C-alpha positions in Angstrom: 104.9 116.2 85.6 107.2 114.1 87.7 110.8 114.9 87.1 113.2 111.9 86.7 116.2 111.7 89.1 114.7 114.1 91.7 117.2 115.0 94.4 116.6 113.4 97.8 118.0 116.3 99.8 115.5 118.6 101.4 115.3 120.7 104.5 112.2 121.0 106.6 111.9 124.7 105.8 112.6 124.5 102.1 110.4 122.3 100.0 110.1 121.7 96.2 107.3 123.7 94.6 105.6 120.5 93.6 105.4 119.3 97.2 103.6 122.2 98.9 100.4 123.2 97.1 97.5 123.8 99.6 95.2 121.3 98.0 93.8 117.9 99.0 95.8 114.8 98.5 93.3 113.5 95.9 93.7 116.7 93.8 97.5 116.6 94.3 97.6 113.1 93.0 95.6 114.1 89.9 98.6 116.2 89.1 101.5 114.1 90.3 100.1 110.6 90.6 101.4 107.5 88.8 98.4 107.2 86.4 98.5 110.9 85.6 102.1 110.5 84.5 101.6 107.1 82.8 103.8 105.4 85.4 101.4 102.7 86.7 102.6 99.2 86.0 99.9 98.5 83.5 100.7 101.7 81.6 104.4 101.0 81.6 103.9 97.5 80.3 101.9 98.8 77.3 104.7 101.2 76.6 107.5 98.6 76.7 105.6 95.7 75.1 102.2 94.3 74.2 99.9 91.9 75.9 99.9 88.3 74.9 96.5 87.6 73.5 94.0 84.8 74.0 91.2 83.9 71.5 88.3 81.5 71.5 88.9 78.4 69.3 85.6 77.0 68.2 86.9 73.5 67.5 88.4 73.3 71.0 85.6 75.2 72.7 87.9 77.2 74.9 90.2 80.2 75.1 93.7 79.4 73.7 96.7 81.6 74.2 98.4 82.5 70.9 102.0 81.1 70.6 103.3 83.5 68.0 105.8 85.0 70.4 107.1 81.8 72.0 110.9 82.2 72.1 110.9 85.5 70.2 110.4 88.1 73.0 111.2 88.2 76.7 107.9 87.9 78.6 106.5 89.2 81.9 103.6 87.7 83.8 101.6 89.8 86.2 101.1 88.1 89.5 97.9 90.2 90.0 95.8 88.7 87.2 98.2 86.3 85.4 98.3 88.3 82.2 101.4 87.9 80.1 103.2 90.7 78.2 105.7 90.4 75.4 108.5 92.9 75.9 109.9 94.7 72.9 111.4 97.9 74.3 115.1 98.7 74.4 116.9 98.7 77.7 117.3 102.5 77.6 113.5 103.0 77.7 113.1 100.6 80.7 115.9 102.5 82.5 114.0 105.7 81.8 110.9 104.4 83.6 113.0 103.2 86.5 114.5 106.7 86.8 111.0 108.3 86.6 109.6 106.0 89.3 112.5 106.8 91.6 111.7 110.5 91.1 108.1 109.8 91.9 109.0 107.9 95.1 111.1 110.8 96.3 108.3 113.3 95.6 105.7 111.2 97.5 108.1 110.9 100.5 108.6 114.6 100.5 104.8 115.3 100.3 104.2 113.0 103.3 106.9 114.7 105.3 105.4 118.1 104.4 101.9 117.0 105.4 103.2 115.8 108.8 105.4 118.7 109.7 105.1 122.3 111.0 101.7 123.9 110.8 100.2 121.0 108.7 100.7 118.6 111.6 98.9 120.9 114.0 96.2 122.2 111.8 96.0 120.1 108.7 96.0 121.7 105.2 93.9 124.8 104.5 92.3 124.1 101.1 89.9 127.0 100.8 90.6 130.6 99.5 88.4 132.5 102.0 88.3 131.3 105.6 87.4 132.2 109.2 89.2 130.6 112.1 87.1 130.4 115.3 89.3 130.2 118.4 87.8 128.3 121.4 90.5 128.1 124.1 88.1 126.5 126.6 89.7 125.9 130.0 93.3 126.1 128.8 95.9 126.8 131.5 98.1 129.9 130.9 101.0 127.9 129.6 98.8 125.9 127.3 97.2 129.2 126.1 100.6 130.4 125.0 101.2 127.1 123.2 98.0 127.5 121.3 99.1 131.0 120.2 102.4 129.6 119.1 100.6 127.0 117.0 98.2 129.5 115.5 101.0 131.9 114.6 102.6 129.1 112.6 99.3 128.5 110.8 99.0 132.2 109.9 102.5 132.6 108.7 102.8 129.4 106.8 99.3 128.7 105.4 96.9 131.7 105.8 99.5 133.9 104.0 98.7 131.8 100.9 94.9 132.2 100.8 92.9 135.1 99.5 90.9 136.4 102.5 90.6 135.5 106.2 89.4 136.5 109.7 89.8 135.5 113.3 87.0 135.2 115.9 87.4 134.3 119.5 84.6 132.5 121.3 84.2 134.4 124.6 81.6 136.0 126.9 82.0 139.1 124.7 82.6 137.9 121.1 86.0 139.1 119.9 86.7 139.6 116.2 90.0 140.6 114.6 88.1 142.3 111.7 84.4 142.8 111.1 84.5 140.8 107.8 87.0 138.6 106.1 90.0 140.7 104.9 92.3 140.3 101.9 95.6 138.5 102.8 98.8 140.5 102.7 102.0 140.4 104.6 100.7 143.4 106.6 97.3 141.8 107.5 98.9 138.5 108.5 101.3 140.4 110.8 98.4 142.4 112.2 96.5 139.1 113.0 99.5 137.6 114.7 99.9 140.8 116.8 96.1 140.7 117.7 96.5 137.0 118.7 99.3 137.7 121.1 97.4 140.6 122.7 94.5 138.4 123.7 94.0 137.9 127.5 93.8 134.5 129.1 90.3 133.9 130.3 88.5 131.3 132.3 85.7 129.2 130.8 82.8 131.2 129.4 79.2 130.2 128.8 78.4 127.0 126.8 76.6 129.1 124.2 79.7 131.2 123.2 81.2 128.5 120.9 78.0 128.2 118.9 77.6 132.0 118.7 81.1 132.4 117.4 80.6 129.7 114.7 77.3 131.3 113.6 78.9 134.7 113.4 81.7 133.2 111.2 79.2 131.6 108.9 77.3 134.8 108.5 80.0 136.2 106.3 78.8 135.4 102.8 82.3 135.5 101.3 83.5 132.7 103.5 84.1 129.3 101.9 84.8 127.4 105.1 85.0 127.9 108.8 87.8 126.3 110.9 86.8 125.5 114.5 90.0 125.4 116.6 88.9 123.7 119.9 91.4 123.5 122.7 91.0 120.8 125.3 87.6 119.1 125.9 84.2 120.3 124.9 81.5 120.5 127.6 78.4 118.3 127.2 76.1 121.3 127.0 78.2 122.9 124.3 78.3 119.6 122.3 74.5 119.5 122.0 74.2 123.2 121.1 76.9 122.8 118.4 75.1 119.9 116.8 71.9 121.9 116.6 73.3 125.1 115.3 76.2 124.0 113.0 75.1 120.9 111.2 72.9 122.7 108.7 75.1 125.8 108.2 75.6 127.6 104.9 79.3 126.6 104.6 81.4 123.6 105.7 82.9 123.6 109.2 86.3 122.0 109.6 87.1 121.0 113.2 90.6 121.0 114.7 91.1 119.3 118.1 94.1 120.6 120.0 95.1 118.8 123.2 91.8 117.0 123.9 92.1 114.9 127.1 89.1 112.7 126.5 88.6 110.4 123.5 84.9 111.4 123.5 85.8 115.0 122.6 87.8 113.8 119.5 85.0 111.5 118.5 82.5 114.3 118.8 84.5 116.8 116.8 85.0 114.2 114.1 81.3 113.6 113.9 80.6 117.4 114.0 82.8 118.0 111.0 81.1 115.2 109.1 77.6 116.6 109.8 78.9 120.1 108.8 80.3 118.7 105.5 83.8 119.6 106.7 87.1 117.9 107.5 88.6 116.8 110.8 92.1 117.1 112.2 93.6 116.4 115.7 96.8 117.2 117.4 98.1 116.2 120.9 100.9 118.4 122.2 103.7 116.9 124.2 105.5 119.3 126.6 107.7 119.4 129.6 105.1 121.0 131.9 102.6 118.9 133.8 99.0 120.0 133.5 97.0 119.3 136.7 93.7 119.8 134.9 93.7 116.4 133.1 95.5 113.1 132.5 98.5 112.7 130.2 97.7 113.0 126.5 97.4 109.8 124.5 99.7 109.9 121.5 101.1 107.5 118.9 104.4 105.9 119.8 105.8 106.5 116.3 105.6 109.5 114.1 107.5 112.8 113.8 107.4 115.3 116.6 106.9 118.9 115.6 109.1 121.8 116.6 108.0 125.3 115.8 110.5 127.4 113.8 110.6 130.2 116.5 109.8 128.1 119.5 110.7 124.7 121.0 107.4 124.6 122.9 105.0 123.1 120.3 105.7 119.4 119.6 103.4 116.5 119.5 101.6 113.8 117.4 98.2 112.8 116.3 96.1 111.1 119.0 95.5 107.4 118.6 91.7 107.7 118.7 91.7 110.2 115.8 92.6 107.4 113.4 94.6 107.7 110.2 94.8 111.0 108.4 93.2 110.4 105.0 95.4 112.9 103.2 98.5 111.1 104.5 97.1 107.7 103.8 96.4 108.5 100.1 100.0 109.6 99.6 101.4 106.6 101.4 99.3 104.3 99.3 100.6 105.9 96.1 104.1 105.6 97.5 103.7 101.9 98.1 102.4 101.4 94.6 105.4 103.3 93.2 107.8 101.1 95.2 106.1 97.9 94.0 106.1 99.1 90.4 109.8 100.1 90.4 110.6 96.6 91.8 108.7 94.9 89.0 110.3 97.1 86.3 113.8 96.5 87.7 113.0 92.8 87.5 111.9 93.2 83.9 115.2 95.0 83.2 117.3 92.2 84.6 115.4 89.6 82.7 115.5 91.5 79.4 119.2 90.9 79.1 118.5 87.3 78.3 118.7 86.5 74.6 115.6 85.4 72.8 115.4 82.4 70.4 115.5 83.2 66.7 113.1 80.4 65.9 109.4 80.2 66.8 105.9 79.2 65.8 103.0 81.5 65.3 99.4 80.4 65.8 96.9 83.1 64.8 93.2 82.2 65.3 91.1 83.8 62.6 87.5 82.8 63.0 87.3 79.4 61.2 90.9 78.8 60.2 94.3 78.9 61.7 97.5 80.0 60.1 100.7 78.5 61.4 103.8 80.4 60.5 107.1 78.5 60.8 109.8 81.0 61.3 113.3 79.6 60.6 115.5 82.8 60.6 113.6 85.9 61.8 116.3 88.5 61.3 117.7 87.4 57.8 116.8 90.1 55.3 115.8 87.8 52.4 113.5 89.7 50.1 115.0 87.9 47.2 113.8 84.6 48.5 110.2 85.9 48.8 110.3 87.4 45.3 111.0 83.9 43.9 108.8 81.8 46.0 106.0 84.3 46.9 103.9 84.5 50.1 101.6 81.6 49.9 103.0 79.5 47.0 104.8 76.9 49.0 103.9 73.9 51.1 100.2 74.6 51.6 98.3 71.9 53.5 94.6 71.6 53.7 92.5 69.8 56.3 88.7 69.7 56.7 88.5 72.0 59.7 91.4 74.4 59.2 93.7 75.9 56.5 97.3 75.5 57.5 100.3 77.1 55.7 103.9 76.3 56.6 105.9 79.2 55.4 109.6 80.2 55.6 109.3 83.9 56.5 113.0 84.8 56.7 112.4 88.4 55.9 109.8 89.3 58.6 111.2 91.8 61.1 110.1 92.2 64.7 108.2 95.4 64.1 106.3 93.9 61.2 105.6 90.9 63.3 104.2 92.9 66.2 102.0 95.2 64.1 100.6 92.3 62.1 99.5 90.0 64.9 98.4 92.3 67.7 95.5 93.3 65.5 94.6 89.8 64.5 
């Protein structure tokens, strides 16, 4: 449930518990979205008022808007569909919704920052409980090899520590596995995996079949829910074809992570591979002070947050342009924009609700073949004595051939009676 008045002060290393679950944005919004918490504009309008009704009038042959609320309630017209709502809520309730919407806006902003920072920016969000990460360092230079291990260490410490079981496999001439099978997560096993990672030797490019072999080995573990293919640099043409043949019909999804790809074709290929393997795609382009002679400068977005590892200032970068928009970030951004629009509309309603409504009005209620016209002269005068003398329908009744029309002085009718009577008509 979204808390009202959420504080706007957070540090990058300390997040609210609602911000950081390792789940997809669609599932996260099922818990914290506007509709889940009855904070969409249509839901709020139904809680602070009721919709102005239209009914079909046979004699006129068209829909006619009822006029029973003219001058009695403040009204709000939705620009989206032109529907009109009569507002009956007290100012305190409207202020409550403004406060809740501001809390939702802050929560969505924090979720977006969390998604685009630290290991989530490099690797995306690990959503499965049992995973294997396949490491394909390709032709990475020694300095870039260390950057990869910095990035993977962050992933292990920040995300893998929260899953149930994991394993690491390195694609090489001689396949290297941290453990023979996926291992339960603990502080000790994560520390052991980080140590193993930093003991790996830098190697030159191996055979084009090594990547496919490593992925097949990872998928052979029956306990594994998903495999993460961490590909550094560009993927050779021969390797691409083999991966398409071996991985697309695998027993579990393969999520691809592109790290420092120089060629757009590599990113496009890995994106297609993840789609064929029923997985997700993520890309990261590192920016560093060193110049790599093996390829051109990386293409990155001009805007966006740069990432700095907690224990190192080496790893920083952005999502490559060709990778497109991150779906998980886009979903949160879309919800954030809706929340901002909604709070603007509710604040507008709040400012207009201070205007006094007229005490006199006319009610037209279409009931099949006849129309009742209620003339209200003094809505808020409590005059039950008058009604006891004159009765409901004993005065001033007029009859026409097509309709029954009563002109009544209903001085005793209150707003609550009024609403409950005619919203059901």
